[in-house]
Phi, psi and omega in degrees: 000146174247142181261132173246120182258115174272122179286156186304139178226134188295338184256311190266331169208079187307329179267356188078172181197143182248127178232146176249129181227160179285146172307142177102343179286135172292155177295321177297319178291324178294324173295309183295320182289351181237032174061031172253107189272062176298147180296143173205068194305327181270008178065036176071029183262009184055048173234019174205187174235019181300334187259020179306122172233169175240115188271105185283325176222141191088359184315307189294349181273351174288142170302148179295143175298149180269173189301318179304313185290324178298318181298314183293324178296333173306331184261358177296147170279135180069035181302133177227159183309331181260020180291145171209163172270126182294340176284350185247338185274113183264134180291136172258219178265359182261130174302148190233150168237119190240130170255132171261116186298153183298328185239149168231170174304318190263002178218128182231127176279120182236056180274137179244000000 
């Protein structure tokens, strides 16, 4: 099993969370299966950027993003060199630390 540490996010996992998943599991499925309600507007079809995450540790262990994912990532809010669409990033055997950005292109928090 591979451990994913999700860093605290004010809406999806305020305390952060560590989960163990089988290699080959997408980061999105790992989150959803462990009660982290990450956005995924396109139902994990690689057609939006709402599941954008930043892989803070273990990024190089992931398979490279394909051209379609790279094109979509160009539209993601807060893009960083370690950004991935969580629906496309499959876990390998290296533990990961993942940050879910506070905002997405399709979702903005407007609390006053």
